Backbone bond lengths (Angstrom), bond angles and torsions (degrees), N, CA, C in turn:
res aa  C-N    CA-C-N  psi(-1)  N-CA   C-N-CA  omega(-1)  CA-C   N-CA-C  phi
1 A - - - 1.418 - - 1.481 112.52 -
2 N 1.356 114.29 -47.28 1.558 121.31 174.69 1.381 113.08 -55.68
3 V 1.367 119.20 -54.66 1.413 121.28 -165.54 1.558 108.89 -73.97
4 L 1.369 117.80 -37.18 1.357 119.36 177.87 1.509 115.97 -67.00
5 A 1.326 113.83 -37.24 1.475 119.15 174.05 1.447 113.30 -64.21
6 L 1.416 117.70 -42.87 1.412 120.87 -179.85 1.528 111.80 -69.56
7 S 1.331 116.85 -29.56 1.412 118.97 179.10 1.491 115.20 -63.65
8 V 1.316 114.57 -28.42 1.476 122.28 176.57 1.642 110.72 -77.13
9 L 1.263 110.85 -33.13 1.496 114.38 -177.47 1.497 116.26 -85.27
10 T 1.338 116.05 -11.79 1.533 117.24 -169.34 1.512 107.99 -131.89
11 P 1.311 117.94 129.66 1.469 121.55 170.86 1.536 108.96 -74.92
12 P 1.369 118.24 162.78 1.459 124.81 179.13 1.539 113.66 -52.23
13 Y 1.268 116.14 -26.65 1.468 121.80 -177.18 1.538 111.76 -98.37
14 G 1.369 117.47 10.19 1.453 121.50 -169.71 1.513 111.04 -90.47
15 A 1.284 116.03 167.64 1.490 124.68 177.37 1.541 107.44 -118.96
16 I 1.325 117.41 132.48 1.466 123.95 176.41 1.548 105.02 -110.95
17 Y 1.313 116.15 123.02 1.479 124.48 178.82 1.549 108.22 -89.75
18 C 1.337 118.56 129.03 1.484 122.50 179.89 1.471 109.02 -155.85
19 H 1.345 117.10 165.26 1.469 119.86 176.67 1.520 109.36 -70.28
20 E 1.341 116.01 153.10 1.440 121.83 -176.83 1.601 112.33 -67.07
21 L 1.388 114.56 -20.43 1.477 117.99 175.00 1.495 113.44 -99.62
22 S 1.330 116.93 9.56 1.448 118.68 -173.76 1.584 110.79 -67.81
23 H 1.330 114.94 149.41 1.379 122.04 -178.12 1.614 113.19 -55.29
24 I 1.351 112.87 -39.11 1.492 116.66 -179.27 1.492 112.16 -66.20
25 H 1.375 117.97 -26.21 1.422 125.59 -178.63 1.531 112.25 -82.61
26 V 1.378 112.54 -50.02 1.428 121.83 -166.77 1.551 113.70 -92.82
27 D 1.380 117.67 -35.84 1.438 121.36 -165.40 1.523 116.43 -122.48
28 E 1.327 118.79 14.89 1.514 117.84 -176.90 1.558 108.23 -121.75
29 C 1.310 118.30 23.79 1.473 121.48 162.62 1.494 111.22 48.12
30 G 1.315 118.39 43.44 1.480 124.07 174.43 1.520 113.31 73.21
31 G 1.408 116.92 13.87 1.399 120.92 -178.54 1.538 114.63 -56.18
32 P 1.364 118.25 -47.50 1.495 119.32 -179.26 1.499 111.02 -56.87
33 E 1.305 117.20 -40.19 1.510 119.72 -178.40 1.493 109.70 -68.88
34 F 1.374 115.04 -41.60 1.441 119.12 -178.80 1.466 115.65 -64.79
35 Y 1.373 117.30 -48.02 1.467 121.08 -176.13 1.496 110.83 -75.43
36 S 1.342 115.72 -26.34 1.506 113.19 178.86 1.634 113.36 -87.82
37 G 1.263 112.17 1.31 1.478 121.08 -177.76 1.482 113.80 71.71
38 G 1.362 117.90 29.97 1.458 118.20 170.46 1.553 112.94 122.06
39 A 1.287 120.86 3.43 1.484 121.67 173.24 1.512 112.06 -48.21
40 K 1.323 115.68 151.44 1.445 122.10 -175.59 1.536 109.85 -105.96
41 L 1.372 118.93 125.95 1.425 119.91 173.50 1.538 109.12 -83.07
42 I 1.329 116.83 131.23 1.433 119.96 175.07 1.521 108.49 -109.79
43 P 1.405 118.06 97.97 1.438 120.22 179.13 1.459 112.57 -75.75
44 M 1.403 115.34 140.41 1.450 124.72 179.76 1.487 109.87 -121.37
45 P 1.293 114.37 147.32 1.510 118.33 174.72 1.560 109.63 -80.77
46 G 1.349 115.38 170.99 1.418 116.80 177.89 1.536 108.58 167.18
47 D 1.303 120.28 139.20 1.440 121.43 -178.53 1.498 110.69 -64.64
48 G 1.326 116.60 141.28 1.472 124.10 173.96 1.523 111.76 65.83
49 A 1.354 117.62 27.54 1.467 123.48 -178.87 1.479 113.36 61.04
50 K 1.343 115.88 30.83 1.498 123.69 176.51 1.459 112.30 -118.31
51 I 1.272 119.91 139.14 1.485 125.68 171.73 1.522 104.48 -90.61
52 T 1.302 116.81 157.78 1.495 121.94 173.52 1.519 110.06 -114.83
53 A 1.363 112.64 156.34 1.503 118.33 179.12 1.513 108.29 -60.27
54 Q 1.369 118.24 -36.55 1.494 120.66 -176.86 1.555 110.02 -66.84
55 D 1.252 115.31 -40.42 1.493 122.33 -176.18 1.550 106.74 -66.71
56 L 1.362 117.05 -44.12 1.370 126.88 179.84 1.490 110.97 -57.11
57 E 1.359 112.77 -50.75 1.434 121.58 179.46 1.585 110.09 -54.90
58 G 1.309 111.64 -48.37 1.482 118.56 -178.28 1.486 114.83 -60.66
59 V 1.410 117.18 -40.07 1.477 122.55 177.61 1.535 107.83 -68.73
60 L 1.255 115.96 -44.76 1.558 117.04 -178.11 1.552 112.17 -63.20
61 A 1.305 114.93 -31.91 1.479 118.16 -179.91 1.556 111.63 -62.03
62 Q 1.381 111.99 -25.96 1.473 115.68 177.34 1.478 118.04 -109.75
63 A 1.398 112.52 21.08 1.465 119.36 -168.13 1.562 112.98 -84.86
64 G 1.302 117.92 -12.61 1.472 120.76 177.21 1.546 109.59 77.24
65 A 1.219 119.10 37.99 1.543 120.36 -179.57 1.531 105.78 -64.41
66 G 1.336 113.92 127.56 1.439 122.59 -179.98 1.489 113.99 88.85
67 D 1.327 119.22 -6.73 1.443 124.32 174.64 1.492 110.97 -87.65
68 V 1.323 115.21 118.79 1.481 118.26 -178.13 1.493 114.38 -61.75
69 H 1.252 118.59 -14.40 1.552 120.91 179.63 1.525 112.42 -83.32
70 S 1.319 113.99 -11.78 1.523 116.25 -170.09 1.594 109.97 -112.90
71 P 1.298 118.39 148.31 1.523 116.65 166.31 1.521 108.33 -61.90
72 Q 1.290 116.46 142.49 1.514 122.23 -171.82 1.549 107.29 -93.26
73 P 1.319 114.19 130.48 1.512 118.83 178.24 1.530 107.68 -52.94
74 A 1.359 115.50 131.86 1.477 116.76 -175.87 1.545 111.68 -136.27
75 A 1.387 115.03 -32.32 1.504 116.07 -173.47 1.570 107.45 -158.20
76 V 1.318 108.63 155.59 1.520 117.95 167.95 1.480 105.53 -122.03
77 S 1.381 116.45 138.48 1.463 123.05 176.96 1.496 111.30 -124.94
78 L 1.358 117.04 127.08 1.400 126.07 -179.65 1.482 110.24 -116.69
79 S 1.318 118.47 146.69 1.475 123.32 170.40 1.491 109.35 -101.47
80 Q 1.329 115.56 128.92 1.488 119.95 -179.20 1.541 108.36 -135.85
81 E 1.423 123.35 103.30 1.490 119.55 2.48 1.521 111.78 -77.12
82 S 1.297 116.60 172.60 1.490 120.40 -175.98 1.484 112.28 -82.85
83 E 1.326 111.31 172.47 1.473 118.30 179.46 1.558 116.66 -62.82
84 L 1.247 112.10 -10.35 1.579 118.52 176.43 1.490 109.02 -112.81
85 G 1.242 120.34 13.59 1.504 124.76 172.61 1.449 110.72 79.81
86 T 1.274 122.86 12.87 1.442 122.13 -179.18 1.589 107.18 -95.53
87 L 1.359 114.06 164.14 1.471 122.45 -175.90 1.485 109.61 -118.86
88 Y 1.358 111.65 143.81 1.497 117.72 159.69 1.445 112.81 -81.02
89 S 1.289 117.51 130.37 1.508 118.16 176.40 1.499 107.38 -76.87
90 L 1.323 118.34 163.93 1.473 125.45 179.65 1.481 109.37 -59.31
91 D 1.325 121.19 -36.46 1.455 121.94 174.16 1.555 114.45 -65.93
92 E 1.299 112.75 -42.91 1.492 113.99 175.93 1.504 112.41 -62.64
93 L 1.324 117.60 -40.59 1.496 117.03 176.27 1.507 112.12 -61.41
94 A 1.296 118.36 -39.95 1.467 121.76 -177.83 1.511 109.39 -66.50
95 E 1.330 117.37 -39.39 1.427 119.60 -179.19 1.627 111.75 -65.96
96 I 1.302 113.28 -37.48 1.474 117.24 -178.07 1.561 105.23 -74.09
97 S 1.310 116.52 -37.58 1.473 117.45 178.26 1.548 114.28 -61.77
98 E 1.342 111.71 -37.46 1.520 116.84 177.04 1.556 110.96 -60.98
99 I 1.357 112.49 -41.46 1.451 110.98 -179.64 1.521 112.99 -72.26
100 A 1.366 115.61 -38.40 1.490 120.16 174.32 1.540 110.90 -54.41
101 M 1.262 115.62 -49.36 1.521 116.88 -176.85 1.501 111.92 -64.29
102 A 1.365 116.19 -40.11 1.498 121.55 -179.56 1.482 108.36 -58.92
103 H 1.365 119.35 -31.11 1.468 121.84 -175.50 1.540 111.84 -107.59
104 H 1.284 112.23 12.08 1.564 117.31 176.43 1.457 113.16 62.97
105 L 1.304 116.17 36.81 1.495 120.76 177.36 1.546 110.23 -95.48
106 A 1.337 117.15 141.66 1.441 121.58 166.42 1.478 109.31 -72.20
107 F 1.384 117.67 153.76 1.452 120.58 -178.02 1.524 108.06 -123.28
108 H 1.345 114.52 111.87 1.438 124.51 178.79 1.542 113.70 -104.46
109 M 1.260 119.43 137.00 1.449 124.30 179.43 1.509 110.81 -117.48
110 D 1.346 117.05 115.50 1.512 121.81 175.14 1.624 101.78 -78.38
111 G 1.312 113.88 107.95 1.444 116.75 178.51 1.475 114.10 -111.73
112 A 1.395 116.60 48.50 1.381 120.07 176.12 1.510 112.67 -56.53
113 R 1.348 115.66 -33.30 1.458 122.62 179.32 1.596 107.90 -119.79
114 F 1.317 113.64 31.86 1.466 116.96 179.48 1.467 115.27 -52.02
115 A 1.391 116.09 -38.53 1.531 118.29 -177.35 1.486 109.00 -62.17
116 N 1.352 116.02 -41.85 1.450 118.37 -176.72 1.537 111.88 -65.41
117 A 1.318 116.84 -34.25 1.408 120.98 177.51 1.521 111.44 -69.75
118 V 1.383 119.19 -41.57 1.425 120.87 176.10 1.514 111.88 -59.84
119 A 1.380 111.95 -51.04 1.483 116.71 177.76 1.493 114.70 -56.05
120 A 1.306 118.48 -39.58 1.429 122.88 -176.73 1.520 111.75 -70.64
121 L 1.322 116.57 -41.75 1.502 120.37 -176.06 1.474 112.25 -83.81
122 G 1.354 117.17 -11.62 1.442 123.63 179.42 1.549 111.68 59.88
123 C 1.284 115.98 35.72 1.465 116.45 178.93 1.533 108.84 -113.50
124 R 1.344 110.98 176.70 1.556 114.76 175.15 1.544 107.30 -88.39
125 P 1.335 115.08 147.01 1.477 120.49 179.87 1.527 114.01 -49.13
126 A 1.305 116.17 -36.44 1.482 122.15 177.98 1.490 112.06 -59.94
127 E 1.310 117.47 -38.25 1.432 121.10 -177.05 1.532 112.41 -68.76
128 M 1.326 117.60 -26.06 1.414 121.07 -178.55 1.465 113.37 -97.86
129 T 1.343 119.07 2.29 1.401 122.54 -176.16 1.563 112.00 -128.62
130 W 1.329 117.59 -101.47 1.462 116.07 -172.48 1.493 112.63 -64.64
131 K 1.402 118.39 -32.41 1.481 116.80 -179.61 1.517 111.32 -71.54
132 A 1.342 117.29 -20.18 1.426 119.12 174.37 1.547 114.16 -94.36
133 G 1.305 115.49 7.55 1.460 121.58 172.73 1.548 114.77 96.73
134 V 1.325 116.82 10.46 1.497 120.05 177.61 1.492 108.64 -76.39
135 D 1.364 112.51 134.06 1.442 121.35 -179.62 1.535 114.10 -93.20
136 V 1.308 113.97 -36.11 1.526 119.52 -179.19 1.535 109.08 -140.86
137 L 1.323 114.64 135.86 1.467 120.39 178.10 1.540 109.66 -121.50
138 S 1.352 114.13 125.99 1.476 119.92 167.37 1.532 106.42 -82.78
139 F 1.326 116.27 102.48 1.494 119.89 -171.69 1.524 108.78 -93.44
140 G 1.339 116.97 107.55 1.462 123.05 -172.93 1.465 110.90 -83.47
141 A 1.286 113.44 142.55 1.528 122.24 173.13 1.522 111.75 -125.24
142 S 1.400 114.71 -30.34 1.452 119.40 -170.37 1.407 116.09 -61.78
143 K 1.396 116.88 -31.33 1.453 124.17 178.79 1.513 112.66 -83.13
144 N 1.336 119.90 -1.07 1.398 119.46 -172.09 1.562 110.31 -134.82
145 G 1.319 114.84 27.99 1.480 114.55 172.06 1.511 116.50 127.60
146 A 1.289 117.86 -26.24 1.505 123.17 178.22 1.528 112.09 -72.48
147 L 1.367 115.82 149.36 1.421 119.49 176.01 1.502 114.42 -60.41
148 G 1.334 113.37 -40.36 1.482 119.90 -179.87 1.475 111.10 168.22
149 V 1.390 115.94 88.57 1.442 123.10 -178.17 1.463 112.21 -162.99
150 E 1.337 119.27 136.50 1.452 124.03 175.27 1.564 103.73 -130.01
151 A 1.326 114.87 164.92 1.486 123.49 173.24 1.471 109.47 -126.70
152 V 1.345 117.15 147.53 1.425 124.68 171.43 1.512 107.11 -106.51
153 V 1.294 118.07 118.12 1.523 122.13 -175.50 1.511 108.85 -110.20
154 F 1.385 116.44 114.78 1.431 120.65 173.94 1.527 110.04 -95.35
155 F 1.291 116.21 129.33 1.473 117.18 -174.99 1.493 112.14 -91.05
156 R 1.342 119.10 -6.41 1.463 121.84 173.87 1.551 105.37 -128.05
157 P 1.329 113.71 124.39 1.485 115.28 179.74 1.550 118.04 -55.56
158 D 1.403 114.54 -27.64 1.455 119.96 179.56 1.551 107.95 -74.40
159 G 1.326 116.82 -14.57 1.494 116.27 -176.13 1.533 112.54 -82.54
160 V 1.321 117.30 -12.94 1.448 119.41 -177.90 1.585 112.26 -62.61
161 K 1.351 116.14 -39.89 1.423 125.16 -179.68 1.562 108.49 44.58
162 D 1.293 111.33 -122.83 1.521 117.20 -171.77 1.617 111.81 -98.57
163 F 1.285 113.12 29.02 1.494 116.30 -175.90 1.544 108.67 -57.16
164 E 1.338 115.79 -45.48 1.543 118.50 -172.78 1.487 109.87 -61.03
165 Y 1.342 119.36 -38.23 1.460 121.34 175.67 1.584 112.21 -67.56
166 R 1.248 117.40 -42.50 1.448 123.23 174.90 1.538 112.06 -58.27
167 R 1.363 115.05 -46.58 1.442 118.52 178.43 1.548 108.13 -61.21
168 K 1.319 118.39 -44.76 1.483 116.08 -173.85 1.624 107.48 -68.71
169 R 1.361 114.20 -41.27 1.453 117.38 -178.75 1.554 109.91 -61.42
170 G 1.350 115.86 -36.45 1.448 119.86 -179.06 1.455 114.39 -78.47
171 G 1.357 121.93 -2.45 1.419 123.08 173.17 1.515 112.21 90.78
172 H 1.379 118.36 15.61 1.500 119.38 -176.10 1.533 112.17 -114.69
173 L 1.308 118.81 25.27 1.420 122.24 166.82 1.529 104.78 -100.34
174 F 1.325 115.36 93.36 1.492 115.06 -176.04 1.419 113.97 -81.78
175 S 1.317 113.78 151.97 1.536 116.70 -171.66 1.541 109.37 -73.56
176 K 1.280 121.06 -19.50 1.468 118.80 176.00 1.591 106.98 -124.22
177 M 1.330 112.93 58.76 1.457 121.75 -177.50 1.570 108.85 -54.71
178 R 1.326 118.67 -27.75 1.475 120.21 -178.42 1.505 112.05 -62.72
179 Y 1.282 119.43 -23.60 1.492 120.16 173.01 1.474 114.20 -71.31
180 L 1.359 116.14 -35.58 1.442 116.55 169.63 1.451 113.92 -67.72
181 T 1.323 119.09 -43.70 1.391 126.56 -179.19 1.586 110.23 -58.85
182 A 1.319 115.68 -37.30 1.414 118.85 179.78 1.601 110.10 -62.10
183 Q 1.333 116.50 -34.59 1.427 121.07 174.85 1.580 112.10 -57.96
184 L 1.312 112.43 -48.61 1.533 118.56 -179.95 1.436 110.16 -66.10
185 E 1.339 123.50 -37.18 1.439 121.34 -178.08 1.542 108.39 -68.42
186 A 1.285 118.26 -40.43 1.451 119.54 174.72 1.514 112.13 -63.95
187 Y 1.321 118.44 -42.11 1.416 126.44 -178.36 1.578 111.19 -59.65
188 L 1.317 115.87 -43.09 1.431 119.69 -179.18 1.554 115.38 -81.14
189 A 1.324 115.08 -27.92 1.512 119.40 -171.23 1.546 106.27 -60.79
190 D 1.295 110.95 134.30 1.484 124.89 175.16 1.598 110.35 51.51
191 D 1.269 116.08 31.72 1.454 123.63 173.15 1.544 110.02 62.85
192 L 1.301 114.49 37.73 1.523 115.32 178.32 1.545 108.58 -63.27
193 W 1.316 116.51 -38.77 1.515 121.50 -178.53 1.509 110.19 -54.92
194 L 1.352 117.51 -40.12 1.489 121.70 -178.41 1.484 110.64 -75.93
195 R 1.407 116.96 -42.71 1.522 117.63 178.20 1.538 110.09 -61.12
196 N 1.309 116.83 -39.95 1.518 118.13 177.07 1.517 111.09 -58.80
197 A 1.388 115.34 -48.35 1.415 119.16 -177.90 1.528 112.12 -66.51
198 R 1.297 118.78 -37.78 1.454 118.43 -178.80 1.552 110.45 -64.88
199 H 1.381 114.92 -37.39 1.401 118.39 178.74 1.522 112.94 -65.89
200 A 1.347 115.21 -43.32 1.501 118.61 172.10 1.521 114.01 -57.28
201 N 1.311 116.66 -47.00 1.426 122.25 176.09 1.534 115.36 -55.92
202 A 1.336 111.11 -43.88 1.540 118.13 -179.41 1.548 107.87 -67.14
203 M 1.289 118.58 -36.89 1.489 119.01 -178.11 1.587 109.14 -70.55
204 A 1.322 117.96 -35.11 1.395 121.48 171.42 1.504 113.78 -61.30
205 A 1.310 116.69 -48.85 1.428 123.60 178.95 1.565 110.39 -54.99
206 R 1.269 118.81 -45.87 1.376 128.30 -178.86 1.578 107.76 -63.58
207 L 1.324 118.44 -43.51 1.390 124.07 -177.90 1.586 109.06 -67.26
208 A 1.311 112.44 -42.45 1.497 116.62 178.35 1.538 112.01 -63.42
209 E 1.368 110.94 -41.72 1.451 114.15 -177.40 1.528 111.65 -63.21
210 G 1.339 117.91 -43.51 1.475 121.91 178.69 1.478 115.47 -67.78
211 L 1.336 118.44 -31.30 1.436 121.61 -178.85 1.485 111.47 -79.08
212 A 1.308 116.50 -36.81 1.520 121.72 -176.10 1.477 112.11 -58.64
213 V 1.345 123.35 -28.28 1.351 121.59 -172.33 1.576 111.62 -94.12
214 L 1.325 118.09 0.01 1.466 124.09 177.83 1.489 110.77 -80.39
215 P 1.351 118.15 139.15 1.443 121.37 178.05 1.533 109.05 -67.57
216 G 1.329 115.09 137.85 1.471 122.59 176.22 1.525 112.85 81.71
217 V 1.367 117.97 6.31 1.447 118.86 -178.20 1.598 105.81 -110.84
218 S 1.236 117.59 135.21 1.522 123.02 168.74 1.466 112.16 -134.19
219 L 1.329 114.24 152.41 1.456 121.84 179.14 1.499 107.49 -99.95
220 R 1.362 116.88 121.62 1.441 119.94 -174.88 1.479 115.83 -68.68
221 Y 1.380 113.70 -34.36 1.485 122.20 -178.40 1.478 109.00 -134.34
222 P 1.383 113.87 154.32 1.487 116.26 176.08 1.543 108.97 -56.04
223 V 1.333 119.11 144.97 1.433 121.54 176.99 1.557 105.33 -98.02
224 Q 1.310 114.55 104.31 1.441 120.08 -173.44 1.466 114.26 -109.95
225 A 1.333 119.79 -14.34 1.447 125.53 -178.93 1.541 110.82 -140.38
226 N 1.342 118.16 -111.85 1.382 118.05 -176.36 1.587 114.23 -126.72
227 E 1.317 116.53 21.03 1.434 121.04 171.39 1.469 114.27 -121.66
228 L 1.333 114.96 145.44 1.471 122.96 -179.37 1.494 109.08 -130.53
229 F 1.363 114.36 148.62 1.419 119.13 178.78 1.541 111.10 -135.59
230 P 1.308 116.17 63.89 1.494 122.24 -173.14 1.566 107.29 -76.70
231 Q 1.363 115.44 152.48 1.365 125.01 172.30 1.482 107.27 -109.56
232 L 1.408 119.75 121.36 1.383 124.36 -172.63 1.595 109.73 -121.22
233 P 1.323 114.44 155.11 1.477 117.15 170.57 1.504 109.40 -53.48
234 L 1.290 117.11 145.85 1.507 119.19 -178.75 1.544 113.53 -62.75
235 T 1.308 113.96 -31.66 1.433 117.76 178.74 1.516 113.20 -65.61
236 M 1.389 115.40 -34.57 1.358 124.60 178.72 1.567 111.39 -68.47
237 V 1.325 113.40 -44.78 1.489 119.31 176.24 1.528 108.13 -59.25
238 T 1.325 118.79 -48.98 1.398 118.47 -179.22 1.539 114.58 -63.00
239 G 1.320 112.88 -42.59 1.481 119.59 178.95 1.496 113.48 -61.41
240 L 1.331 118.45 -42.82 1.464 122.06 172.14 1.501 117.18 -57.50
241 R 1.281 111.31 -43.75 1.504 115.59 178.91 1.581 109.86 -68.64
242 E 1.300 119.19 -38.35 1.481 124.47 174.64 1.495 108.58 -58.88
243 R 1.303 123.38 -28.80 1.402 126.48 -178.58 1.441 115.17 -89.01
244 G 1.363 115.99 4.46 1.416 121.56 178.09 1.501 118.11 98.05
245 F 1.299 119.91 -1.44 1.479 120.21 178.25 1.471 112.22 -80.99
246 R 1.317 114.43 134.48 1.467 120.26 -173.00 1.557 109.49 -113.14
247 F 1.329 117.31 130.26 1.553 117.99 177.74 1.594 100.21 -164.46
248 Y 1.409 106.53 166.58 1.463 118.09 -176.38 1.560 108.33 -93.57
249 D 1.365 114.46 149.89 1.418 117.96 162.77 1.542 109.88 -75.06
250 A 1.311 115.92 145.04 1.487 121.25 179.85 1.437 110.92 -106.50
251 G 1.321 121.44 10.38 1.421 127.78 175.01 1.486 110.16 -173.95
252 P 1.357 118.35 -160.41 1.436 116.57 177.23 1.457 114.96 -55.12
253 P 1.303 122.25 132.31 1.475 121.94 -174.29 1.450 115.53 -55.40
254 E 1.361 117.96 -30.95 1.471 122.78 -178.67 1.550 113.93 -67.08
255 R 1.359 113.32 -13.54 1.455 117.09 -179.50 1.555 115.69 -89.62
256 G 1.325 115.14 -12.32 1.410 118.11 176.29 1.550 115.80 73.21
257 W 1.320 116.88 14.60 1.483 122.83 178.94 1.520 107.55 -88.81
258 I 1.270 116.14 123.61 1.454 123.27 -173.90 1.557 110.45 -126.64
259 R 1.321 112.16 163.32 1.515 116.22 178.04 1.528 107.02 -126.44
260 L 1.398 109.04 130.90 1.460 120.48 -174.52 1.501 104.75 -120.79
261 V 1.316 120.69 134.16 1.469 123.12 173.63 1.465 112.76 -131.17
262 T 1.344 119.64 126.83 1.387 124.73 177.96 1.546 108.34 -94.47
263 A 1.331 114.26 159.05 1.504 120.20 -175.90 1.504 113.94 -137.82
264 F 1.320 112.78 -179.11 1.472 123.20 -179.48 1.564 107.02 -59.19
265 N 1.331 117.05 -33.39 1.488 121.06 -173.60 1.534 114.64 -106.72
266 T 1.341 116.74 17.49 1.446 120.62 -179.33 1.522 106.03 -76.39
267 A 1.369 114.53 125.10 1.457 120.29 -178.71 1.443 112.19 -84.79
268 P 1.363 119.04 139.29 1.523 123.61 179.22 1.540 107.12 -56.20
269 E 1.332 119.61 -40.81 1.486 121.75 -175.59 1.493 109.25 -64.30
270 D 1.411 118.82 -31.09 1.443 116.40 -179.95 1.488 112.06 -76.79
271 I 1.350 116.52 -30.93 1.475 116.78 172.64 1.529 113.61 -63.51
272 E 1.365 115.76 -37.93 1.430 122.87 177.04 1.499 113.70 -66.33
273 A 1.320 114.43 -38.33 1.478 119.21 177.73 1.516 112.42 -66.26
274 F 1.349 114.81 -37.00 1.458 118.96 177.68 1.564 109.28 -69.48
275 L 1.229 118.22 -40.21 1.451 120.14 -178.42 1.518 112.63 -70.28
276 Q 1.344 114.09 -34.72 1.474 116.31 178.03 1.469 110.32 -70.47
277 A 1.294 116.74 -37.36 1.466 118.19 -179.84 1.507 112.62 -68.90
278 A 1.419 114.82 -38.21 1.447 119.02 176.21 1.587 109.37 -67.59
279 A 1.238 119.75 -38.35 1.449 120.17 177.11 1.531 112.94 -63.65
280 G 1.375 115.84 -41.18 1.385 118.71 178.47 1.538 113.18 -63.53
281 L 1.369 115.66 -39.58 1.482 120.44 172.68 1.512 115.59 -64.99
282 A 1.340 116.04 -34.55 1.449 121.90 176.86 1.516 110.91 -63.39
283 E 1.379 114.64 -37.91 1.500 116.20 178.57 1.519 113.60 -63.36
284 K 1.276 112.86 -29.76 1.510 117.70 -177.40 1.539 109.71 -82.41
């Protein structure tokens, strides 16, 4: 969804501005460059895996727009929620959109966890997308209950351009597309997508609440949706894994920084079991 959307927004000589931890930069194996025919990702730093309007303005001022020697500014891509579980506020999105429009950039949103962001901000989807200046949304469902489907939502009909041909060429026009569509129909019916996301967010909030009171534990970033990045004593990390809990390291293993993600199907009793085990290890 991300790479096909960006391929429509960006010419082969274009530049796509994104955070240095963004999924398109770190986790898509050069897909954006491949599907766009060679566009260049311009990774930017920023606290909490978020870029700011001010930083984007500064980078664009030095981008060489109109200079044949430089990749030409074409798009900005944000993840909502971000790769560190943080959220762009509606005001932050509007500020970035203003900069993007001033420099004639298309605005793409990676919404792999879009539902979690909508649920956390308590806003309407429109407020976080086209009303905030977003041109194209990669609307995720696979991380929130679907078997495996995403949608690409264009908010301007003229923005679709050659997407259908690129989708076909990329091998994503499935012969039984109705089976994928059936997932999205069920996902959206009666706001199931939001109920799933609210549950995941609530489980993350409970996990954060329980971990924050334990000695030696700190939360590296605010827990705003369904991802947590706590730093634990190494003995606690080892003890939790010995007790059967599985999670990723979020940095060098010797630092004790881990990544925890809650989901639509995370059971409250599993959260409590994790917290009880962590509390028992903290006492030791």
